[in-house]
NULOFI-119513 format. One line per 4 residues: number of its first residue (from 1); their letters; for each residue x, y, z of C-alpha. Coordinates in steps of 0.001 Angstrom, whole numbers. Layout:
N
NUM) a) X Y Z ~ ...
END
This chain:
566
1) mdpk) 0 0 0 ~ 1103 3555 -671 ~ 3006 4787 2454 ~ 1189 8107 2161
5) lvwl) -2178 6404 2603 ~ -891 4408 5593 ~ 330 7531 7370 ~ -2825 9399 6380
9) gtfv) -5044 6700 7858 ~ -2909 6459 11009 ~ -2898 10171 11828 ~ -6559 10675 10957
13) glyw) -7517 7631 13026 ~ -5587 8868 16079 ~ -7071 12333 15746 ~ -10638 11071 15456
17) aycl) -10067 8755 18426 ~ -9111 11841 20462 ~ -12325 13575 19350 ~ -14458 10591 20356
21) fwgi) -12660 10381 23720 ~ -13752 13919 24551 ~ -17249 13182 23304 ~ -17541 10352 25835
25) kgar) -15930 12372 28628 ~ -18170 15362 27946 ~ -21275 13170 27964 ~ -20394 11840 31418
29) kakt) -20029 15353 32840 ~ -23161 16814 31222 ~ -25677 16348 34044 ~ -27828 19443 33408
33) sady) -28794 21476 30349 ~ -26330 24194 31409 ~ -23595 21543 31628 ~ -24406 20318 28148
37) flag) -25022 23616 26359 ~ -22532 25865 28231 ~ -19994 23430 29708 ~ -21362 24336 33142
41) rsig) -20140 27951 32660 ~ -16710 26625 33646 ~ -14486 27144 30595 ~ -11068 28303 31777
45) lwvf) -8626 30849 30423 ~ -6461 28831 28059 ~ -9276 26563 26967 ~ -11246 29602 25783
49) vlaa) -8212 31287 24218 ~ -7444 28243 22093 ~ -11042 27166 21429 ~ -12296 30630 20449
53) tats) -9294 31140 18175 ~ -9904 27808 16447 ~ -13601 28660 16075 ~ -12822 32096 14629
57) fsgw) -10405 30979 11916 ~ -11002 27325 10980 ~ -10781 25633 7568 ~ -11755 28892 5906
61) tfvg) -8343 30242 6923 ~ -6429 27014 6333 ~ -7734 26158 2852 ~ -9821 29051 1541
65) hpgk) -7611 32010 2409 ~ -4456 30887 544 ~ -6666 29637 -2292 ~ -8341 33003 -2715
69) iftd) -4996 34823 -2612 ~ -3889 32453 -5388 ~ -6881 33262 -7615 ~ -7395 36952 -6748
73) glpy) -3905 38152 -5862 ~ -2621 40349 -3065 ~ -5709 42617 -3026 ~ -7522 39723 -1360
77) afas) -4608 39364 1061 ~ -5925 42540 2703 ~ -8504 40162 4170 ~ -5695 39001 6465
81) fyal) -6668 41986 8587 ~ -9522 39849 9854 ~ -7023 38619 12432 ~ -7705 42027 14005
85) tipf) -11277 42828 12972 ~ -12734 39540 14239 ~ -11536 40094 17831 ~ -12463 43791 17538
89) tgvl) -16082 42661 17797 ~ -15181 40650 20874 ~ -13574 43709 22451 ~ -16856 45592 22073
93) flrr) -19322 42954 23226 ~ -17997 39757 24829 ~ -17320 40993 28359 ~ -20669 42748 28675
97) qwvl) -22478 39662 27427 ~ -20555 37558 29946 ~ -21688 39905 32739 ~ -25320 39636 31636
101) graf) -25096 35866 31275 ~ -23625 35466 34765 ~ -26091 37816 36404 ~ -29282 36574 34746
105) kyit) -28345 32936 33966 ~ -28904 33181 30222 ~ -28047 30071 28224 ~ -28825 31347 24720
109) pgem) -28577 34825 23160 ~ -32290 34564 22352 ~ -32984 34524 26088 ~ -30798 37608 26553
113) ygdy) -32397 39580 23720 ~ -35916 38450 24616 ~ -35425 39492 28233 ~ -33909 42870 27357
117) yggn) -36095 43956 24429 ~ -39229 41992 25315 ~ -41398 40000 22932 ~ -40707 36835 20995
121) airl) -39797 38240 17567 ~ -36180 39029 18448 ~ -35772 35601 20044 ~ -36996 33806 16914
125) ltvl) -34982 36051 14607 ~ -31864 35204 16606 ~ -32492 31506 15978 ~ -33017 32288 12277
129) vafl) -29722 34178 12100 ~ -27987 31277 13844 ~ -29430 28920 11227 ~ -28452 31139 8287
133) fsvp) -24980 31466 9795 ~ -24406 27856 10830 ~ -25607 25898 7794 ~ -23523 27658 5086
137) ylgv) -20514 27943 7388 ~ -20622 24269 8334 ~ -21225 23393 4696 ~ -18041 25282 3804
141) qlra) -15995 23141 6191 ~ -17539 19865 5046 ~ -16981 20666 1376 ~ -13353 21552 2028
145) sgdl) -12814 18283 3904 ~ -14225 16316 985 ~ -11939 18103 -1471 ~ -8979 17479 843
149) fnvl) -9523 13726 1095 ~ -10154 13489 -2639 ~ -6857 15138 -3574 ~ -4684 13481 -915
153) tdgl) -5908 9993 -1798 ~ -5479 10679 -5525 ~ -9213 10238 -6078 ~ -9519 7013 -4060
157) vsvn) -11859 8747 -1585 ~ -14645 10706 -3268 ~ -15520 14249 -2241 ~ -18926 13192 -920
161) fgmv) -17519 10308 1125 ~ -14960 12626 2718 ~ -17713 15056 3694 ~ -19870 12328 5201
165) alsv) -16947 10814 7124 ~ -16108 14139 8748 ~ -19731 14937 9552 ~ -20285 11553 11237
169) ivvi) -17339 12027 13608 ~ -18314 15617 14400 ~ -21929 14661 15054 ~ -20916 11859 17418
173) yvas) -18667 13900 19698 ~ -20712 17117 19567 ~ -24030 15375 20200 ~ -22514 13294 22993
177) gglr) -20649 15878 25031 ~ -21990 19289 24028 ~ -19933 22464 24313 ~ -17448 21005 26813
181) svay) -16348 18375 24293 ~ -16208 21003 21557 ~ -14019 23301 23672 ~ -11427 20698 24639
185) vdcv) -11170 19282 21124 ~ -10834 22840 19806 ~ -7730 23363 21964 ~ -5795 20776 19970
189) qcvl) -7383 21962 16737 ~ -6087 25495 17286 ~ -2509 24281 17699 ~ -2799 22021 14649
193) lalg) -4296 24842 12558 ~ -1425 27247 13313 ~ 1237 24542 12939 ~ -119 23357 9601
197) icil) -280 26828 8052 ~ 3317 27557 9082 ~ 4632 24238 7747 ~ 2834 24678 4419
201) ggvt) 4249 28178 4044 ~ 7727 26727 4490 ~ 6962 23894 2065 ~ 5916 26425 -580
205) ihfs) 9130 28416 -185 ~ 11212 25223 -344 ~ 9632 23944 -3562 ~ 9842 27433 -5084
209) ggwt) 13644 27202 -4928 ~ 14153 28950 -1621 ~ 13487 32588 -850 ~ 15402 33787 -3916
213) gfve) 13472 31486 -6223 ~ 10190 32547 -4619 ~ 10870 36278 -5080 ~ 12188 35889 -8632
217) gmse) 9296 33626 -9607 ~ 6756 36088 -8267 ~ 8475 38967 -10069 ~ 8325 37051 -13352
221) yvsg) 4652 36249 -12833 ~ 3707 39896 -12198 ~ 5831 41062 -15150 ~ 4088 38556 -17393
225) dlas) 716 39738 -16121 ~ 1588 43342 -17005 ~ 2958 42355 -20414 ~ -240 40502 -21298
229) nksl) -2164 43737 -20694 ~ -5184 41719 -19533 ~ -7440 42611 -16602 ~ -5238 45472 -15430
233) tpag) -6606 47828 -12791 ~ -8055 51204 -13910 ~ -4700 52762 -12979 ~ -2824 50277 -15179
237) hspv) -1380 48094 -12429 ~ -1325 44314 -12243 ~ -4349 43068 -10273 ~ -2036 40493 -8705
241) vaip) -413 43180 -6555 ~ -2655 46293 -6631 ~ -6136 47141 -5363 ~ -8314 48082 -8385
245) gsiq) -9432 51459 -7047 ~ -11504 52652 -4103 ~ -14889 51737 -5582 ~ -16271 50871 -9027
249) mvst) -19746 51779 -10279 ~ -20781 48368 -11554 ~ -23992 46394 -11120 ~ -22123 43317 -9938
253) gska) -18669 42857 -8477 ~ -17564 40428 -11183 ~ -17771 43232 -13784 ~ -15204 45382 -11982
257) tggt) -12082 46225 -13987 ~ -8995 44585 -12523 ~ -10913 42447 -10063 ~ -13597 42735 -7406
261) wtgi) -11363 43625 -4461 ~ -11599 47406 -4450 ~ -10936 49293 -1233 ~ -14626 49449 -308
265) mcmt) -15027 45732 -1048 ~ -12128 44872 1254 ~ -13545 47013 4056 ~ -17104 45724 3812
269) ymfa) -15758 42167 3592 ~ -14081 42902 6924 ~ -17534 43863 8214 ~ -18706 40395 7255
273) lmgi) -15848 38747 9110 ~ -16631 40828 12182 ~ -19879 38877 12142 ~ -18063 35800 13463
277) qssp) -17866 37140 17017 ~ -21183 39005 16821 ~ -22965 35814 15779 ~ -25332 34144 18259
281) afsm) -22828 31298 18658 ~ -20194 33580 20172 ~ -22689 34974 22650 ~ -22853 31441 24034
285) wafa) -19056 31235 24163 ~ -19195 34381 26310 ~ -21810 32865 28635 ~ -19748 29660 29024
289) nkts) -16648 31305 30507 ~ -15740 31032 34173 ~ -14318 34598 34192 ~ -13908 37428 31682
293) kpfr) -10089 37368 31794 ~ -9676 35030 28791 ~ -11258 37555 26416 ~ -8328 39973 26358
297) wqqv) -5794 37161 25877 ~ -7727 35733 22953 ~ -8336 39116 21335 ~ -4825 40543 21648
301) aass) -2337 37693 21986 ~ -3827 34693 20201 ~ -5792 36354 17403 ~ -4214 39729 16656
305) vvig) -565 38804 17271 ~ -99 35075 16638 ~ -2734 34475 13951 ~ -2091 37937 12510
309) iilf) 1587 37176 11908 ~ 705 33791 10404 ~ -1885 35266 8018 ~ 355 38062 6774
313) tfti) 3239 35689 6072 ~ 2604 31978 5637 ~ -821 32116 3953 ~ 503 34699 1491
317) fqgv) 3535 32505 801 ~ 1131 29708 -114 ~ -1213 31849 -2208 ~ 1300 33710 -4342
321) gghv) 3735 30782 -4273 ~ 1191 28643 -6078 ~ 1911 30566 -9281 ~ 5648 30046 -8841
325) lian) 5138 26310 -8354 ~ 3035 26069 -11521 ~ 5696 27959 -13469 ~ 8508 25651 -12291
329) gaie) 6434 22510 -12837 ~ 6071 21462 -9196 ~ 2295 21372 -9658 ~ 360 21321 -12926
333) sand) -2575 23586 -12095 ~ -4588 24724 -9102 ~ -7707 26571 -8029 ~ -8926 28076 -4786
337) knlv) -10276 24733 -3533 ~ -7385 22386 -4255 ~ -4273 24566 -3898 ~ -3617 23625 -265
341) pqli) -4277 19881 -752 ~ -1833 19964 -3671 ~ 793 21687 -1532 ~ 407 18895 1016
345) nlls) 707 16326 -1772 ~ 4124 17691 -2768 ~ 5509 15758 209 ~ 4020 12402 -813
349) sssp) 7316 10884 -1937 ~ 9832 12506 395 ~ 7871 12724 3666 ~ 4666 10660 3600
353) wlvg) 4378 10934 7395 ~ 4215 14712 7060 ~ 1371 14351 4560 ~ -573 12518 7275
357) llav) 197 15178 9869 ~ -727 18072 7572 ~ -3934 16307 6572 ~ -4897 16156 10241
361) cala) -3980 19845 10630 ~ -6321 20706 7754 ~ -9021 18393 9062 ~ -8773 19933 12530
365) amqs) -9101 23415 11062 ~ -12225 22448 9142 ~ -13787 20667 12088 ~ -13167 23355 14712
369) tgaa) -15768 25857 13581 ~ -18382 23377 12436 ~ -18474 21641 15801 ~ -18967 24887 17721
373) ymst) -21821 26090 15525 ~ -23575 22733 15622 ~ -23450 22740 19422 ~ -24593 26327 19933
377) fsam) -27350 26182 17314 ~ -28736 23015 18891 ~ -28958 24892 22193 ~ -30910 27739 20600
381) vtrd) -33406 25436 18914 ~ -33896 23482 22131 ~ -34183 26434 24516 ~ -35777 29106 22314
385) iykr) -38227 26945 20371 ~ -38710 23513 21962 ~ -38667 24596 25613 ~ -40273 27967 24957
389) yvap) -43222 26821 22841 ~ -43480 23030 22785 ~ -42511 21746 26239 ~ -42070 24555 28798
393) dasd) -41529 22001 31571 ~ -38942 19979 29647 ~ -36453 18266 31947 ~ -32689 18541 31562
397) raqk) -32684 15074 30027 ~ -35306 16068 27446 ~ -33390 19240 26597 ~ -30165 17310 26066
401) lggr) -32002 14862 23812 ~ -33493 17755 21844 ~ -30031 19235 21435 ~ -28620 15948 20167
405) itvv) -31390 15518 17616 ~ -30828 19080 16387 ~ -27101 18398 15929 ~ -27960 15547 13562
409) liaf) -30452 17684 11621 ~ -28105 20658 11227 ~ -25328 18362 10010 ~ -27659 16897 7387
413) aalv) -28697 20375 6194 ~ -25046 21427 5941 ~ -24223 18287 3948 ~ -26914 19219 1425
417) vaak) -25404 22710 1067 ~ -21891 21279 758 ~ -22928 18751 -1889 ~ -24669 21332 -4064
421) ttta) -22350 24325 -3798 ~ -19767 25236 -6414 ~ -19033 28646 -4885 ~ -15547 29471 -3600
425) ivml) -15195 28409 17 ~ -14461 31907 1336 ~ -17342 33504 -571 ~ -19888 30993 739
429) ggla) -18461 31565 4199 ~ -18671 35307 3540 ~ -22429 34979 3062 ~ -22727 33146 6387
433) vayg) -20796 35711 8406 ~ -22598 38579 6657 ~ -25772 37247 8273 ~ -23981 37069 11628
437) fqmy) -22878 40699 11289 ~ -26516 41780 11212 ~ -26658 41111 14984 ~ -24525 44225 15567
441) palm) -27419 46658 16202 ~ -29062 44219 18637 ~ -25777 43912 20532 ~ -25237 47674 20443
445) gtcy) -28639 48211 22018 ~ -28181 45492 24633 ~ -24677 46550 25649 ~ -24552 50325 25085
449) fswl) -27537 52254 23681 ~ -30808 52011 25577 ~ -32651 54235 23064 ~ -32619 51499 20393
453) trkg) -36113 50036 20683 ~ -37491 46540 20227 ~ -39405 47500 17074 ~ -36379 49283 15662
457) ivtg) -34063 46330 16238 ~ -36526 43759 14883 ~ -37407 45686 11711 ~ -33773 46639 11176
461) lvag) -32643 43027 11510 ~ -35237 41876 8980 ~ -34154 44633 6576 ~ -30508 43668 7023
465) lvav) -31120 39975 6362 ~ -33115 40801 3224 ~ -30420 43197 1985 ~ -27678 40588 2485
469) tltd) -29700 37986 594 ~ -30374 40351 -2327 ~ -26759 41525 -2724 ~ -24821 38257 -2397
473) ktst) -24606 35226 -4696 ~ -28197 34459 -3680 ~ -29378 37530 -5638 ~ -29660 35314 -8740
477) wfgv) -32617 33515 -7118 ~ -34793 36631 -7234 ~ -34235 38076 -10710 ~ -33062 41486 -9459
481) pwga) -31328 43785 -11993 ~ -28004 43575 -10150 ~ -25701 40729 -9152 ~ -23539 39915 -6155
485) yplt) -21712 42854 -4549 ~ -23116 45810 -6546 ~ -20793 48852 -6595 ~ -18115 46417 -5334
489) ihsa) -19646 46555 -1854 ~ -19935 43254 4 ~ -23389 42080 1058 ~ -22441 42671 4708
493) gwgi) -22011 46361 3904 ~ -25400 46603 2194 ~ -27005 44634 5002 ~ -25679 46757 7850
497) ffnl) -26512 49979 5972 ~ -30204 49122 5692 ~ -30213 47426 9093 ~ -28925 50500 10931
501) lval) -30969 52923 8813 ~ -34247 51163 9566 ~ -33343 50527 13213 ~ -32499 54192 13807
505) vvsk) -35547 55594 11996 ~ -38020 53229 13660 ~ -36442 53697 17104 ~ -36745 57475 16811
509) rmne) -40283 57508 15432 ~ -41923 54778 17533 ~ -41737 55538 21231 ~ -41572 52981 24026
513) tsge) -43590 53034 27219 ~ -42039 54482 30352 ~ -41909 50974 31821 ~ -39944 49627 28857
517) kewk) -37519 52536 29031 ~ -36958 52103 32753 ~ -36396 48348 32349 ~ -33615 48923 29816
521) ekrh) -32106 51847 31718 ~ -31867 49621 34778 ~ -29878 47050 32780 ~ -27526 49712 31466
525) rflq) -26934 51140 34929 ~ -26045 47631 36051 ~ -23636 47153 33131 ~ -22053 50540 33749
529) tvsg) -21501 49697 37405 ~ -19968 46301 36706 ~ -18039 46812 33468 ~ -18093 50523 32638
533) lspn) -14994 52602 31928 ~ -13233 54715 34519 ~ -13435 58533 34185 ~ -9917 58542 32694
537) gkkk) -10870 55822 30243 ~ -13920 57734 29064 ~ -11716 60677 28068 ~ -9909 58461 25562
541) vsla) -13007 57026 23881 ~ -13246 59707 21169 ~ -9565 59353 20292 ~ -9838 55558 20162
545) wglt) -12837 55647 17838 ~ -11171 58268 15632 ~ -8043 56152 15222 ~ -10160 53064 14566
549) lvwf) -12089 54859 11811 ~ -8856 56034 10167 ~ -7465 52496 10362 ~ -10571 51023 8731
553) lvgf) -10516 53576 5904 ~ -6776 53655 5226 ~ -5569 50252 6384 ~ -7854 48163 4174
557) gpfa) -10632 50495 3028 ~ -11274 53019 244 ~ -8081 54962 988 ~ -5818 51902 920
561) tign) -5123 52722 -2743 ~ -2994 55704 -1720 ~ 139 53557 -1768 ~ -449 52309 -5323
565) tl) 1278 55353 -6857 ~ 4249 55595 -4496
END
């Protein structure tokens, strides 16, 4: 038998055995619904740091990010800033949600929003957002796993079989142990994710002929792109290395000259990625923590520094190095889906054991996010629908059973999406997180602004979800006269524009009762007492927001093109 397949089977088998071990251990500790859905609110510092980082970056980062840099060039590499924008959302909201969860014993974000705003609409919409977020995002991971197995086994394992194999293992350990099992498996997955990306970056440089060969090969590729005079940016630059302007007035992003990734597209795509930690799933991660100390370590050290360095180096080496490897004959051809599996396959003859290890690294990356969203969504369905409307007196045992059944159903739905999609992995994931980003106004109202009303938040959220659907790849379903990303603005940007506009207008025009106002003011006084800024800190708020705005606009937004002419 091919040594590569032996090592592949060995490493994958050991890794899946570890996952099942934690599934069994988690099941034994899950005595109550809070144990099962929130790990008993006992997640410690380093467990959260590693688990939340794995959940935030996942197979999207491992496979999709280098692949998209390969197909779209360095303008897409600006998306590497999501190492900072994802935790930026956490900085704004996670600690305050943790305080509310501890004080009022919330298990799901629907319970938090329903309690704060009142009514059932916001609770049900939160479950809907979780569904729209979880199914495409999980489908992304499953599809990538199928492609991975297919390439690494030289077609022996079909794409569909690879997807099903991964989903079965994930379902078993998530359904068995709940969020505790997910968290402890995620710890190893985070380490494997970072290790794998770094190794593959080094592999790319090695097969490119070292650093000199890599730089010379890239220079030749860009020179050839300029000489061909095809698809240049409006300013006449190669789209491989230059952003194609600040914005382009086109009906669909694919019609943009020099590529879709204008400055405004990059910035609004960052909005979408900020939706990862504003999604309902991350609210539950906040509730599950023992203390709030892990948040700062995850946001600053793990995400911004460690993952940030990795994204701005090793993933770019892989993405742009793919062209060098094609030119020197190391690989024949590649696309956004199979670039990374082909990089792993370069080691088949010389280091088959490393192929097995890297396959597990990729598998761990893909599995990390899917498991978390399956677990948290099952909690929302069980608590916000089943217990709320079907069986108000449901026991802990019945709730755990409901959660397990939901895990199976969500995995099946994601498999259907994965089997039918032909969209690039990061763009399908971009649709998912764009839906998650629409929770921003609801979080802003809950954590900071008491004047945002229930009706404003509900109508704004509906408007945002509709706008995202009509300006992403899904726009083709409705026969609208524009396509995905009109004016080269990502669907998350269109969604949040209409979301905030409607929320603000409705909140200002439709007054609340004095009782509703007092209820929310009481919550905000509590939050201010427990987690508010000191007087000195408040003086720096305006400066901090000003610098943040400049960074968004210049770092990766419409003004990022300034450097193109230097």
